[in-house]
N, C-alpha and C positions, 0 to 999 in steps of 0.2 A: 531451490529450496521451496517446497510447496508450503503454503500457509492457507489453511482452510478457514474461511470466514462464514460460509453458508452451510446450512444443514443439508441432509440428503435430498430434501425436496426443493432446494434452491432458495430457501428463505433464511433470513438472518437479520441481525440488528446492524444499523449503520455504525454503531460504536465498535463492533467487532472489526469492521473494515478499517476504521480509523486506527485502532490498536495495531493491526497488521502493518498498515502504512507507516505508522510511527516506529514500529519495530525495525522495518527496513531502513528507515532514515537513521535510526540509532546505529545500525550496523555500518552504514556508510560514513558515519561521523565519529565513530568511537576510536579512531586512530589506529586500528588494526586492519591493514589492507588484506589480510588473509580471509576475512569474513565478509568482504564487501559484495553486495549484490549490484550488478550492473543494470539489469533490466527487470522490471516488474510487469508481468502480463496479467491484466485484470479482466478476466472473462466473467463478467457479472450478469450479463443479460439485461442490463438497464443502463440508464444514463448516469454516469457519475457527475456530480456537480449540482445536485438538487439541494445541497445543504452547505452552508458556508464553512462548517467545521470540516467537512470532507474536502472541500476546495482548499482550505488552509493546509490540511495534512498532505494532500497530493502535491501542492505547490512546494511545501517544505521538502518532500521527498525528491522531487525533480531538482530543486535548488541544491540538494546535497550531492547530486551527481547520478542519481538513479534515473534511467530512462523509463518512461511509462509506455507500455504497449497495450492496446485494447482491441 
């Protein structure tokens, strides 16, 4: 399931990334196993973890059972 958070030049807002991560977490925790995402591949070209809200979103996603690949 591709979720695009950056524009065509590779730029974007951290809030878009957080929304996408929260969306995947929601799918993993909504009680419907048919829409679960098992792995999230984040090819962002930068270091994730420069903002505590991003850290919290990614931690929540991983704790919900989604494996993060980068």
